[in-house]
C-alpha positions in Angstrom: 170.8 102.0 98.0 174.6 102.7 98.1 175.9 106.1 99.3 176.3 108.5 96.3 179.3 110.2 97.9 182.8 108.9 98.2 184.0 108.2 101.8 186.1 111.4 101.5 183.1 113.5 100.5 181.0 111.9 103.2 183.7 112.6 105.8 184.0 116.2 104.7 180.2 116.7 105.0 180.0 115.1 108.4 182.9 117.2 109.7 180.9 120.3 109.0 178.0 119.4 111.2 178.0 121.6 114.3 177.3 120.7 117.9 176.6 124.2 119.1 174.6 127.1 117.8 172.6 124.8 115.5 169.5 126.2 113.7 167.1 124.4 116.1 169.0 125.7 119.1 169.0 129.2 117.8 165.2 129.0 117.1 164.6 128.0 120.8 166.9 130.6 122.1 165.2 133.4 120.0 161.8 132.3 121.2 162.8 132.3 124.9 164.7 135.5 124.7 161.6 137.2 123.1 159.5 135.9 126.0 161.9 137.6 128.4 163.8 134.5 129.7 167.5 134.9 130.3 169.9 131.9 130.3 173.5 130.8 130.1 174.7 128.8 127.1 176.3 125.3 126.7 176.5 123.9 130.2 177.8 127.0 132.1 176.3 127.4 135.6 178.5 130.1 137.0 181.9 128.7 137.7 181.1 125.1 137.0 180.2 123.0 133.9 177.2 120.8 134.0 177.1 117.2 132.8 176.3 116.9 129.1 176.8 120.7 128.5 173.1 121.6 128.3 172.3 124.0 125.5 170.4 126.4 127.8 170.9 126.8 131.5 168.5 128.6 133.8 170.7 128.6 136.9 168.3 130.5 139.2 165.5 128.1 138.4 167.8 125.0 138.4 166.5 124.0 135.0 168.3 123.1 131.8 167.2 122.5 128.2 168.8 120.3 125.6 167.9 120.9 122.0 168.5 117.6 120.2 168.5 116.6 116.6 166.2 113.6 116.1 168.6 111.6 113.9 171.7 112.1 116.0 170.1 111.4 119.4 167.9 108.5 118.2 164.5 110.0 118.8 161.3 107.9 118.5 160.0 110.0 115.5 160.3 109.1 111.9 163.5 111.0 111.3 165.1 109.6 114.4 164.3 106.0 113.4 165.6 106.4 109.9 168.7 104.2 109.7 171.4 104.8 107.2 172.0 101.8 104.9 175.7 102.5 104.3 177.8 101.4 107.3 174.6 100.5 109.2 176.3 98.7 112.1 178.5 101.7 112.8 175.6 104.1 112.8 173.4 101.8 115.0 176.2 101.6 117.6 177.1 105.3 117.4 173.5 106.4 117.9 172.8 103.9 120.6 175.9 105.1 122.5 174.6 108.7 122.1 171.2 107.7 123.5 172.8 105.9 126.5 175.1 108.8 127.1 172.2 111.3 127.0 170.3 109.2 129.6 173.3 109.0 131.9 173.9 112.8 131.7 170.2 113.4 132.4 170.3 111.2 135.5 173.4 113.0 136.7 171.7 116.4 136.4 168.5 115.2 138.0 170.5 113.6 140.9 172.2 117.0 141.4 168.8 118.7 141.7 168.3 120.0 138.1 165.1 119.7 136.1 165.8 118.7 132.6 163.8 119.2 129.4 164.8 117.8 126.0 163.4 119.7 123.0 163.5 117.5 119.8 164.0 118.9 116.4 160.7 117.5 115.2 158.9 119.5 117.9 160.0 122.8 116.3 157.4 122.6 113.5 154.6 123.7 115.7 155.8 127.0 117.2 152.8 127.7 119.4 152.9 124.2 121.0 156.7 124.6 121.5 156.3 127.9 123.2 153.6 126.6 125.5 155.8 123.6 126.3 158.8 125.7 127.2 156.8 128.2 129.3 155.2 125.3 131.2 158.6 123.9 131.9 160.2 127.2 133.0 157.3 128.4 135.1 157.3 125.2 137.2 154.4 123.3 135.7 155.9 120.0 134.5 155.2 119.5 130.8 153.4 116.3 129.8 
């Protein structure tokens, strides 16, 4: 099926998609703040920036959390595997580069002694499971 928007309309829509303070990120932040956890935002660890600019940084615990959109970061779920039909080669290449970049940044953080958790947008549907997963990670018990 062809795109119903003109290239100009599609470009305008895409330019409005934010990389920081997204709804999924705000949901995770609210949940953790309500549980009493304090964090820094967007890759700040005191004076330095961390690779990949993690969404949440728990410097004292040496832990970071990324809140990723399933489509943009090529998650294995149904939404992440949905491939746009218009300009398919472009999207495949773009999303593959993003996935590879994410893996490299995760490796850099782990090599520097940080523990990394990625929360996927599709995981936000079950609030109690998400909360348990986050607390497990932050309290030192490695999530499954």
